[in-house]
C-alpha positions in Angstrom: 0.0 0.0 0.0 1.3 3.5 -0.8 2.2 5.7 2.1 0.0 8.6 3.0 2.6 11.1 1.8 2.8 9.5 -1.7 -1.0 9.0 -1.9 -1.7 12.7 -1.7 -3.5 14.0 -4.8 -1.4 16.2 -7.0 -2.6 19.5 -8.2 -4.0 19.3 -11.8 -1.6 20.7 -14.4 -4.6 22.3 -16.0 -4.7 24.9 -13.2 -3.4 28.1 -14.6 -2.5 31.2 -12.7 -1.9 34.8 -13.8 1.4 34.9 -15.7 3.6 37.9 -15.3 7.0 38.6 -16.6 9.8 40.1 -14.4 8.8 43.6 -15.6 5.2 43.1 -14.5 3.7 42.7 -17.9 0.6 40.5 -18.0 0.6 37.6 -20.4 -2.7 36.9 -22.3 -4.3 33.7 -21.1 -7.0 33.0 -23.7 -6.5 31.5 -27.2 -8.4 32.0 -30.4 -9.8 28.5 -30.0 -11.3 29.4 -26.6 -12.8 32.7 -27.8 -14.3 31.0 -30.9 -15.8 28.3 -28.7 -17.4 30.9 -26.3 -18.8 33.1 -29.1 -22.6 33.0 -29.1 -24.3 31.2 -31.9 -26.1 34.4 -33.1 -22.8 36.1 -33.4 -21.3 33.2 -35.3 -24.2 33.2 -37.7 -23.6 36.9 -38.5 -19.9 36.4 -38.7 -20.3 34.0 -41.6 -21.7 36.9 -43.6 -18.7 39.3 -43.0 -16.2 40.0 -45.7 -12.6 40.3 -44.6 -9.8 42.2 -46.3 -6.5 42.0 -44.5 -4.2 45.1 -45.1 -1.2 44.5 -42.8 0.7 41.5 -41.4 3.7 41.6 -39.2 5.8 39.5 -36.9 7.2 41.5 -33.9 8.6 41.1 -30.4 7.7 43.0 -27.3 8.1 42.6 -23.5 5.7 39.7 -23.5 7.2 37.6 -26.3 7.1 37.1 -30.1 3.8 37.7 -31.7 2.1 37.8 -35.1 -0.2 40.8 -35.6 -2.6 41.3 -38.4 -5.0 44.1 -39.3 -8.1 43.8 -41.5 -11.0 45.8 -42.7 -14.2 43.9 -42.2 -17.5 44.6 -44.1 -21.0 43.7 -43.1 -24.1 45.5 -44.3 -22.1 48.3 -46.0 -20.4 49.2 -42.6 -16.6 48.8 -42.4 -14.8 48.1 -39.2 -11.1 47.7 -38.4 -10.1 44.6 -36.5 -6.7 43.7 -34.9 -5.5 40.4 -33.7 -2.2 39.6 -32.0 -1.2 35.9 -31.5 1.8 35.1 -29.3 3.6 32.2 -30.8 6.3 32.6 -28.1 5.8 33.9 -24.5 8.7 34.8 -22.3 11.9 36.9 -22.2 13.6 36.9 -25.6 16.9 38.4 -24.4 19.7 39.4 -26.8 20.4 36.0 -28.5 20.7 36.8 -32.2 19.9 33.3 -33.3 16.9 33.1 -31.1 15.6 36.5 -32.4 15.9 35.3 -36.0 14.1 32.1 -35.2 11.2 34.0 -33.5 10.9 36.4 -36.5 9.8 33.4 -38.6 6.1 33.1 -39.3 4.8 30.0 -37.4 2.5 27.4 -39.0 -1.1 28.5 -39.1 -2.7 25.6 -37.3 -0.5 26.1 -34.3 -1.9 29.6 -33.8 -5.3 28.4 -32.7 -3.8 27.3 -29.3 -1.6 30.3 -28.6 -2.4 33.3 -26.3 -4.1 36.1 -28.2 -5.0 39.8 -27.9 -7.9 41.2 -30.0 -9.7 44.4 -30.6 -12.4 45.8 -32.9 -13.9 49.3 -33.2 -17.5 48.0 -33.6 -20.3 48.8 -31.1 -20.8 45.1 -30.2 -17.2 44.7 -29.1 -17.4 48.0 -27.2 -20.5 47.0 -25.2 -20.2 43.2 -24.9 -16.6 42.1 -25.3 -14.0 44.6 -24.3 -14.4 44.6 -20.5 -14.8 40.8 -20.3 -11.7 40.2 -22.5 -9.7 42.7 -20.5 -10.4 40.5 -17.4 -8.2 37.8 -19.1 -5.6 40.2 -20.5 -6.9 39.5 -24.0 -7.5 43.2 -24.9 -7.0 46.7 -23.5 -9.7 49.2 -22.5 -9.6 51.3 -25.7 -13.1 52.0 -26.9 -15.3 51.6 -23.8 -15.1 53.4 -20.4 -14.3 50.1 -18.6 -17.7 49.9 -16.8 -19.3 46.5 -16.0 -21.5 45.3 -18.8 -24.6 44.8 -16.7 -27.1 44.5 -19.5 -25.1 43.4 -22.5 -22.8 40.7 -20.9 -23.6 40.2 -17.2 -21.8 36.9 -17.1 -18.6 38.6 -18.3 -18.3 35.9 -20.9 -15.1 36.5 -23.0 -15.9 36.0 -26.7 -15.5 37.5 -30.2 -17.6 39.9 -32.2 -18.8 38.9 -35.6 -15.9 40.8 -37.3 -13.2 39.1 -35.2 -14.9 35.7 -35.6 -14.7 36.1 -39.4 -11.1 37.4 -39.3 -9.7 34.6 -37.1 -9.6 31.8 -39.7 -8.3 34.2 -42.3 -5.4 35.1 -40.0 -4.7 31.4 -39.6 -4.6 31.0 -43.3 -2.4 34.0 -43.8 0.3 32.4 -41.6 1.4 30.2 -44.6 0.4 32.8 -47.2 1.3 36.2 -45.8 0.3 38.1 -49.0 -2.2 40.4 -47.4 -4.7 39.5 -50.1 -8.3 38.5 -49.3 -8.8 34.8 -49.2 -12.0 33.6 -51.0 -14.7 32.2 -48.8 -14.4 28.8 -50.5 -10.7 28.5 -49.6 -10.8 30.0 -46.1 -9.8 27.6 -43.3 -12.6 26.6 -41.0 -12.8 27.3 -37.3 -11.4 24.4 -35.1 -13.9 21.9 -33.5 -14.9 22.8 -30.0 -13.2 20.0 -28.2 -11.6 19.6 -24.8 -12.2 21.5 -21.5 -11.9 25.1 -21.0 -9.0 26.3 -18.8 -9.9 25.9 -15.1 -9.5 29.6 -14.3 -11.9 30.4 -17.1 -14.5 27.8 -16.1 -14.4 29.0 -12.5 -14.9 32.6 -13.7 -18.0 31.7 -15.7 -19.4 29.7 -12.8 -18.9 32.6 -10.4 -20.7 35.0 -12.7 -23.6 32.7 -13.4 -25.9 34.5 -11.0 -24.8 38.1 -11.5 -27.6 40.5 -10.4 -29.1 42.8 -13.1 -29.0 46.5 -12.8 -32.7 46.6 -11.8 -32.0 44.2 -8.9 -29.1 46.3 -7.8 -31.2 49.4 -7.9 -34.0 47.7 -5.8 -31.4 46.6 -3.3 -30.0 50.1 -3.0 -33.5 51.5 -2.4 -34.1 48.9 0.3 -30.9 49.9 2.1 -31.9 53.6 1.9 -35.3 52.8 3.3 -33.7 50.8 6.1 -31.3 53.6 7.0 
């Protein structure tokens, strides 16, 4: 029989904590696969009608790691929006190693990018009111377009997901990893989104469970009135 010391249950390797580099920079914790999986069906349906035209593609290095950044103009119902996606194919301190820097400047294979940490943003209203604050909670975007207020009506569960423009752009970016020409990829040749398999990261699952019963703004207002009446 194993001893009591050896029979202790080990912590699951799935448990993920906030990652920070020595300089304090936060590392994104969500991947494009996670965000595509969490995107509502209604948004996915509209995303299939979006036209995507990439106009810039770069490989760069910052204090978080090496990343692939792509920009695109997305069109839906005669309205054009600008979307940006950063995918970190390497996370960590790069240092001054010339050989390592050259290796990181190479464009990684497209399929690998689905499972890499990402940072996204879009200037559409849906992203502003539904996505930005929730994604910022997981270091997957910055507060750029919104005021950072809690999305009480639009996304009370703080569910991180993509807008229709980013959902349409994601597989195009994956395809551009092997063909970085900047040209629009025809719909018939665009890579598909990955199947929604496997568990979500533990920290994300716990976050969604904790926000399952978030009170609405009306409930909060009634509670405040009750407190005032009591006082």
